[in-house]
Residue, then its C-alpha position, 0 to 999 in steps of 0.5 A: m504337345d501343344g502350341q508352339p513345340i508342335y510347330q517346332f516339331i514340324r520344322d524339325s520333321l521337315p528340315g528345309q521344308a518348314q518356316l516358323d512365323e514366316p511372314m505371308k507377305f513374302h508369299t503373295t503377289w500383293r505382298i501383304g499378310g502377317p505371319a503363318d505359325v508355320l509354312v510348309e513347302p514340301d519338296s516331294m510327295e513323301g514331305l507332303r504326306l508327312t505334313m498331312d500325317l502331322v496335321q491330322k495327328y495333332n488336329l491342326p488348322l491347315t490352310v493351302i495356298g499356290n503362288g498366292s495371286n488370288i489371296l489377301v492375308c489378314d495382318r495377324g497372319i494365319r494360325g496352324v499349318v500353311l501348306k504351300i504347293g510349289d516347286g516340289f510339284s512342278k513336273v510338266t510332261v507332254e504326250n500328243n496333245k495332253i499335258t500333265a502338269g503338277a499343282g505347283v506348275k506356274l501357269v506361264r510354264l504350262v502355256n510355254a510348254a503347250l507353245s513348244k509342242g504346237i498345242g493350242g487352247f492354253e493361250f487364254l492363261a497367259g499372263i495370269p500369275g497363278t499355279v496349276g493347283g490354284a487354277v483348278v480350284m478357282n477355275a481360273g480364266a480370262n477372255g471368256a475361257a476357264f480352266c475347266d475347258i482344258l482339264e480332263y481329270v485331276f489327282l487329288m490327296d485327301p487329309s488321310g494321305k490317300t490319292i484320289r482321281r476326279s474328272s472335270e465334270e466332278l468338280g462342279f465348275d462354275y465361274r471362278m468356282s469349284n467344289l474343291q473351295g472349302a474342301s479338304l482336298i489338295v490338288l496333286e496334278a492335272y490332266c489337261l487336253g489341247v488341240s493341235r495348232e501352228k506354233k505361230d498361231i499360238q504365239q501370235k494369240i499369246d502376244e495378243m493376250l499379254e499386250k491387251r494385259k499390259n494395256t489394260q491392267p496394272t501389271s508392273s504393280a503388287t496386286a492379286g488380280s481382279v478383286f471382285k467377281n464380274p456381275p452377269g451382264t456387266s464388269a465390276g471394273f465398269l461399275i466401279d469406274q462408273a461409281g467413281g471408285k477409280g483411284l480411291r485410296v485407303g493408306d497404301a492401297m489404292v484402286s488402280a488408275v489402270h483397271s477399277n477392279f485391281i487394288v494396288n499395293l503402293g508399298k506398305a498396304t496392310a490387309r486392314e487398309v485393303l479391307d477398308l477400301i473393299d468395303q468403300v468400294k462396294e458401298l459406292v457401287i450399291q449406291r450407284f447401281g444397286t448391285e453388291l459386288t462379290l469378292e473373287v479374292k479369298v481372305l484368310g487368317e485373323d483380322 
């Protein structure tokens, strides 16, 4: 069995959980991306294990995504299996100041769960449009805080379907980095620890975070969040702005007029237009400051 029949077999083996030639623009916050050969969103651990069994049996390429908020999928799409960890892994439980959250839990829900129980320490996640799994892998953060600050340990699945536990210290966290990037391990659950705090104080901090985002980021536009990592001692947005990049446009891809480290999709932007714009922005900053910007977003698929 090879090629398209394999993907049809996967679809038939996972009824209601797999789609053939699924446009990835429907699964990314940039609203950009060509088709996945097959996109699987398991509704249970059983569905996930079956997916992994099929991937291993037929030696298929595997790409794992969450909410699609930090990725650029190229216009020819992604070959093999795209595994989306979503609502099937969205359980949240709270005990004392510890929150256990499935990898598919959206960060806004995690923030609200903490708020509802008077648990502080999660406020910095307010407004980040990702999931817990992606936040672990990317060490998502804002305003000087990062996911590693609240993470105690995670449960992961390896390619064989075995579940393993790793502590936060074992994940090699750094700025927007963990050793899970590029690894063949899938985040299942995260165990996070906060601190007791007055609900009104938590709410005030959340409101401040959301207001700051609203005033400084293009929150109503289709973006993937910050495009570049901040260089040491400065911000990518500042460098791009000073280099004259704000408002630069290629097709329907444009450097945001609100925040220069965001590229917005004005409606029908292609991945190629975004990549060309990224190259132009990087060149501007090199010429002006001699600094080479590093991508924060992950580029996936075939250009």
